[in-house]
C-alpha positions in Angstrom: -1.4 14.8 -16.5 -3.0 15.3 -19.9 -6.5 15.2 -18.5 -5.6 17.8 -15.9 -4.3 20.2 -18.6 -7.5 19.7 -20.7 -9.6 20.3 -17.6 -7.8 23.5 -16.9 -8.1 24.8 -20.5 -11.8 24.0 -20.5 -12.3 26.0 -17.2 -10.3 28.9 -18.5 -12.3 29.2 -21.7 -15.5 29.1 -19.7 -17.0 26.5 -22.0 -20.3 25.6 -20.2 -21.1 22.8 -22.6 -18.3 20.7 -21.3 -18.1 19.1 -17.9 -16.5 21.4 -15.3 -15.5 18.4 -13.1 -12.9 15.8 -13.9 -14.2 12.5 -15.2 -14.3 9.4 -12.9 -11.1 8.2 -14.5 -9.4 11.6 -14.1 -10.5 11.7 -10.4 -9.1 8.2 -9.9 -5.8 9.1 -11.5 -5.5 12.1 -9.2 -6.1 9.8 -6.2 -3.5 7.4 -7.4 -1.1 10.2 -8.0 -1.3 11.2 -4.3 -0.9 7.7 -3.0 0.9 5.4 -5.5 4.5 5.6 -4.2 3.6 4.8 -0.6 1.2 2.1 -1.7 3.9 0.5 -3.8 6.2 0.4 -0.7 3.5 -1.1 1.5 2.7 -3.8 -1.1 6.4 -4.7 -1.5 6.8 -4.9 2.3 3.8 -7.0 3.0 4.4 -9.4 0.2 8.2 -9.6 0.4 8.3 -10.5 -3.3 9.2 -7.7 -5.6 8.1 -9.7 -8.7 4.4 -9.7 -7.5 4.1 -6.0 -6.5 2.9 -4.8 -9.9 0.4 -7.6 -10.3 -1.1 -7.0 -6.9 -1.2 -3.3 -7.4 -2.9 -3.7 -10.8 -5.5 -6.0 -9.2 -6.1 -3.6 -6.4 -6.4 -0.5 -8.6 -8.9 -2.3 -10.8 -11.0 -3.2 -7.8 -10.7 0.3 -6.4 -11.7 1.9 -9.7 -14.8 -0.3 -10.1 -15.9 0.6 -6.5 -14.8 4.2 -6.5 -17.2 6.2 -4.2 -18.7 9.4 -5.6 -17.0 11.4 -2.9 -15.0 11.2 0.3 -15.6 13.2 3.5 -11.9 14.2 3.5 -8.5 13.0 2.3 -8.0 10.8 5.3 -11.1 8.8 4.4 -9.9 8.6 0.8 -6.5 7.2 2.0 -8.1 4.7 4.4 -10.4 3.4 1.7 -7.6 3.0 -0.9 -5.1 1.5 1.5 -7.8 -1.0 2.7 -8.4 -2.1 -0.9 -4.7 -2.6 -1.5 -4.1 -4.3 1.8 -6.9 -6.8 1.2 -5.4 -7.6 -2.2 -2.1 -8.3 -0.5 -3.8 -10.6 2.0 -5.5 -12.4 -1.0 -2.1 -12.9 -2.6 -0.6 -14.2 0.7 -3.5 -16.7 1.0 -3.0 -17.8 -2.6 0.7 -18.2 -2.0 0.1 -20.3 1.2 -2.3 -22.6 -0.7 0.4 -23.2 -3.3 2.8 -24.1 -0.6 5.6 -22.0 -1.9 7.7 -19.3 -0.3 9.1 -16.9 -2.9 10.1 -14.4 -0.3 12.7 -16.8 1.1 14.0 -17.4 -2.4 14.3 -13.8 -3.5 17.6 -13.2 -1.8 19.1 -16.4 -3.1 18.0 -15.7 -6.7 18.7 -12.0 -6.7 21.3 -11.1 -4.0 21.7 -7.4 -3.4 25.1 -5.9 -3.6 24.2 -3.4 -0.8 25.8 -3.2 2.6 25.4 -5.9 5.2 23.2 -3.6 7.3 20.6 -3.4 4.6 20.6 -7.2 4.2 20.1 -7.5 8.0 17.1 -5.2 7.9 15.6 -7.0 4.9 16.2 -10.4 6.6 14.6 -9.1 9.9 11.7 -7.7 8.0 11.1 -10.9 6.0 11.1 -12.9 9.3 8.1 -10.9 10.6 4.6 -12.2 10.3 2.5 -10.5 7.6 0.4 -8.7 10.2 3.5 -7.3 11.9 4.9 -6.2 8.5 1.6 -4.5 7.6 1.3 -2.4 10.7 5.0 -1.4 10.5 4.6 -0.4 6.9 1.4 1.5 7.3 2.5 3.5 10.3 6.3 3.8 10.0 6.9 3.7 6.3 3.7 5.1 4.8 3.3 7.6 7.6 -0.4 6.9 8.3 -1.6 8.0 11.7 -3.0 5.3 14.1 -6.7 6.1 13.2 -6.1 5.7 9.5 -4.1 2.5 9.9 -6.9 1.2 12.1 -9.3 1.9 9.3 -7.2 0.1 6.8 -6.7 -2.9 9.0 -10.2 -2.8 10.3 -9.2 -3.0 13.9 -9.5 -0.6 16.8 -6.9 2.2 17.3 -5.6 0.6 20.4 -5.0 -2.7 18.6 -2.9 -0.8 16.1 -0.8 0.7 18.9 -0.5 -2.7 20.5 0.4 -4.5 17.3 2.9 -1.8 16.4 4.6 -2.1 19.7 4.8 -5.9 19.4 6.0 -5.7 15.8 8.8 -3.2 16.6 9.9 -5.4 19.5 10.0 -8.5 17.3 11.8 -6.5 14.6 14.5 -5.3 17.1 14.9 -8.8 18.5 15.5 -10.3 15.0 17.9 -7.5 14.2 19.8 -8.1 17.4 20.0 -11.9 16.9 
């Protein structure tokens, strides 16, 4: 927030010797400010391991900052780009995890049981039972609220594939919940 205040003060003074646009870092902070909360939920859902969320987000944000485009056509393109970077980092983490032959998501509930209602535990169990691709499409569309086009851009699949995967993921989720 400090950089935004300094930027506003400089514009108010009319100081032409200073930059009238936010720095790359300031611009990146603004982008993260708009998307961080939803990205955090998406990463937590895809990984299923709350201990790795911060590490994966840090890696993703560093990659995104290093490759930050000069401009976006609109906010949807900005969101698609950022979600894609974060999602790819999630996939990298899942690949690393599978190479190490460990399954921390299955151990999370044993090590840190929640004292919430049984319904929440059922939802978490059902969600953890889904494949990563199913979790990803559910998180992007249903939790993060992305439209099908933007989710398709993030996943790099056609819009129809998103609709199909979403339908399949919802059906699998319901069947696990009902079991």
